[in-house]
C-alpha positions as CSV (number, residue, x, y, z in Angstrom):
1,M,13.1,-156.1,107.4
2,N,15.9,-153.4,107.4
3,A,16.4,-152.9,103.7
4,A,14.8,-153.4,100.5
5,T,14.3,-157.0,99.5
6,T,11.3,-157.1,97.2
7,N,12.3,-153.9,95.3
8,S,15.4,-152.2,94.4
9,A,16.2,-148.9,96.2
10,P,15.1,-145.4,95.3
11,T,17.7,-144.2,92.9
12,P,19.2,-141.0,91.6
13,E,18.7,-139.5,88.2
14,A,21.9,-139.7,86.1
15,T,24.6,-137.0,86.8
16,P,27.6,-136.2,84.7
17,A,29.8,-138.2,87.3
18,L,27.7,-141.2,87.8
19,D,26.0,-141.4,84.3
20,D,27.1,-144.9,83.5
21,P,26.5,-147.5,86.2
22,R,27.2,-150.4,84.0
23,P,30.9,-150.9,85.0
24,A,29.7,-151.0,88.6
25,F,26.9,-153.3,87.9
26,R,29.2,-155.7,86.1
27,A,31.6,-155.6,89.0
28,A,29.0,-156.1,91.8
29,T,27.3,-158.9,90.0
30,A,30.5,-160.8,89.3
31,W,31.3,-160.7,93.0
32,V,27.8,-162.3,93.7
33,V,28.3,-164.9,91.1
34,E,31.4,-166.1,93.1
35,L,29.3,-165.9,96.3
36,L,26.4,-168.0,95.0
37,D,28.9,-170.4,93.6
38,G,30.3,-171.1,97.0
39,V,27.1,-171.8,98.7
40,S,26.9,-175.4,99.9
41,D,23.8,-177.5,100.3
42,D,24.1,-177.5,104.1
43,Q,24.0,-173.7,104.3
44,L,20.7,-173.2,102.3
45,D,18.4,-173.1,105.4
46,S,20.8,-170.9,107.4
47,P,19.5,-167.4,108.5
48,T,20.7,-164.1,106.9
49,P,20.9,-160.6,108.1
50,C,17.8,-160.0,105.8
51,D,15.2,-161.1,108.4
52,E,12.8,-163.0,106.3
53,F,15.2,-164.7,104.1
54,D,17.3,-167.7,104.7
55,V,20.2,-168.4,102.4
56,R,18.2,-170.3,99.9
57,T,15.5,-167.6,99.6
58,L,18.0,-164.8,99.5
59,S,19.9,-166.5,96.7
60,A,16.5,-167.0,94.8
61,H,15.9,-163.3,95.4
62,L,19.2,-162.4,93.8
63,V,18.3,-164.4,90.9
64,A,15.0,-162.5,90.6
65,V,16.8,-159.1,90.9
66,A,19.1,-160.1,87.9
67,E,16.0,-161.2,85.9
68,R,14.3,-158.0,86.6
69,A,17.5,-155.9,85.7
70,A,17.5,-157.6,82.4
71,A,13.8,-157.3,81.7
72,L,13.7,-153.5,82.6
73,A,16.1,-152.7,79.8
74,E,13.6,-154.5,77.4
75,G,10.7,-152.4,78.4
76,V,9.1,-155.1,80.6
77,D,6.8,-153.7,83.5
78,I,8.9,-155.4,86.4
79,R,6.2,-154.5,88.9
80,T,4.4,-157.5,87.5
81,M,7.5,-159.8,88.2
82,A,8.2,-162.1,91.1
83,S,10.6,-161.1,93.7
84,I,11.8,-164.8,94.4
85,A,12.8,-166.9,91.5
86,E,12.3,-170.6,91.4
87,Q,16.1,-171.1,90.9
88,F,18.8,-170.0,93.3
89,D,22.1,-171.0,91.7
90,A,25.0,-169.1,90.3
91,R,24.7,-170.4,86.8
92,T,21.2,-169.1,86.5
93,Y,22.0,-165.8,88.1
94,A,25.1,-165.5,85.8
95,A,22.9,-166.1,82.7
96,F,20.5,-163.4,83.7
97,I,23.3,-161.0,84.3
98,D,24.7,-161.6,80.9
99,Q,21.4,-161.0,79.3
100,A,21.1,-157.7,81.5
101,L,24.6,-156.5,80.4
102,D,23.7,-157.1,76.7
103,S,20.3,-155.5,77.1
104,W,21.8,-152.2,78.8
105,S,24.7,-152.1,76.2
106,D,22.8,-149.4,74.2
107,D,23.8,-146.1,75.8
108,A,20.4,-144.6,75.0
109,K,18.7,-146.8,77.6
110,L,20.7,-145.0,80.3
111,S,18.9,-141.7,79.7
112,A,15.6,-143.2,78.7
113,M,12.9,-143.1,81.5
114,V,11.9,-146.5,82.8
115,Q,9.0,-147.5,85.2
116,V,10.1,-149.0,88.5
117,P,7.9,-149.7,91.7
118,W,8.8,-146.3,93.2
119,G,8.0,-144.1,90.1
120,E,9.7,-143.2,86.8
121,V,13.4,-142.7,86.6
122,P,16.2,-142.6,84.0
123,G,17.6,-146.0,83.3
124,A,21.0,-145.1,84.8
125,G,19.2,-144.3,88.1
126,A,17.4,-147.6,88.0
127,L,20.6,-149.5,87.4
128,W,22.4,-147.7,90.2
129,G,19.6,-149.1,92.3
130,Y,20.5,-152.5,91.3
131,V,24.0,-152.0,92.1
132,S,23.3,-151.0,95.6
133,E,20.9,-153.9,96.1
134,T,23.3,-156.4,94.7
135,L,26.1,-155.2,96.9
136,V,23.9,-155.2,100.1
137,H,22.5,-158.5,99.4
138,G,25.8,-159.7,98.5
139,W,27.0,-158.8,102.0
140,D,24.0,-160.5,103.5
141,L,25.0,-163.6,101.7
142,A,28.7,-163.4,102.4
143,V,28.4,-163.0,106.3
144,A,25.6,-165.7,106.3
145,T,27.9,-168.3,104.6
146,G,31.2,-167.4,106.2
147,R,32.7,-165.9,103.0
148,P,34.7,-162.5,102.9
149,P,32.2,-159.9,103.1
150,E,33.8,-157.0,101.3
151,A,33.5,-156.3,97.6
152,D,36.0,-154.1,95.8
153,A,36.5,-151.2,97.9
154,E,36.4,-148.5,95.3
155,L,33.0,-150.1,93.9
156,A,31.6,-150.0,97.5
157,E,32.8,-146.5,98.3
158,T,31.2,-145.1,95.1
159,T,27.9,-147.0,95.6
160,L,27.8,-145.8,99.3
161,G,28.2,-142.2,98.1
162,V,25.3,-142.7,95.7
163,A,23.2,-144.1,98.6
164,R,24.1,-141.5,101.0
165,Q,22.9,-138.8,98.4
166,F,19.8,-140.5,97.3
167,I,18.6,-142.5,100.3
168,P,19.3,-139.9,103.0
169,A,18.7,-140.8,106.7
170,A,16.0,-138.2,107.0
171,I,13.5,-140.1,104.8
172,R,13.6,-143.4,106.9
173,T,10.5,-142.3,109.0
174,D,8.4,-142.4,105.7
175,P,6.4,-145.6,105.7
176,G,6.8,-146.0,102.0
177,V,10.7,-146.1,102.3
178,P,11.8,-149.7,102.5
179,F,14.8,-149.0,104.6
180,G,15.4,-149.0,108.5
181,P,17.2,-146.4,110.3
182,V,20.8,-145.9,109.4
183,V,23.0,-148.2,111.7
184,E,26.2,-146.6,113.1
185,P,29.2,-148.6,111.5
186,R,31.9,-150.3,113.6
187,P,35.1,-148.3,113.5
188,E,36.8,-151.1,111.5
189,A,34.0,-151.6,109.1
190,G,34.8,-151.7,105.3
191,P,32.8,-149.9,102.8
192,T,30.6,-152.8,101.8
193,E,29.6,-153.2,105.4
194,R,29.1,-149.5,105.8
195,L,26.8,-149.5,102.6
196,A,24.8,-152.3,104.3
197,N,24.6,-150.2,107.6
198,W,23.5,-147.2,105.7
199,T,20.5,-149.3,104.3
200,G,19.7,-150.3,107.8
201,R,21.5,-153.6,108.2
202,Q,22.9,-154.6,111.6
203,S,26.5,-155.9,111.8
204,V,26.0,-157.2,115.4
205,G,26.0,-161.0,115.3
206,W,27.2,-161.2,111.8
207,V,30.7,-159.9,111.8
208,A,33.4,-160.3,114.3
C-alpha cells in the first residue's frame, strides 16, 4: 500500500492561514460525490492505484471515511470504527458528508482536541487529514473509472502545501508512517495527481 487507506493522514495543528478546513472539506467531498455517482456496475471489480482495493472496496472505504469524519466531531472514538462500510454508493456517502458538515459547523470544534489513530490533534488538523485522504482516494477512483482525475486546482494546491509541510519525505522510512516514498511527478501532472504522488501513489499505468 502506498498511502493511507485505513486511517487518515497525520495532520497539522491549526495555523492562522489554515485554521478552517471546512470549505476545503466541502469542496473535496462534493467532487467525490460526483465520482461515486458515475461508477457503473461493470467497474466495481476493477483495480485501483490503492493496491488492495478494487473500485467497490475503495468506494466503501470512502463511505467509511465520511462516516468517521462525522462521528469524530460528535466525540466518537473513531479507532473503534470499521474502515470499510457496507454501502459504497454516492447517496450514502453524501448523507454522511451532510452529517459531517453539520457536526463540524461549531467553530469551537476546530480548536478542540480530538483523538485519532495517530494521537491527539486539534479538530482542524484532523479535518485537513480527511481533506487530503478524500482528494487522494478521489484521484484513485477517477483514474480507475476513466473520469477526469483533477479536483479544483486551488483546492488541490492548498492541500498539497499542507501535506508537504506535515507529511515530509523524510518520515517515510518510519514503519509507523502509512505512506510510501514520494513519487516524482510527471512534468504535466496537475495538483491532484501531485498530491497523490506526494503520498506515494504511482501515476505510471494509470494516466496517459
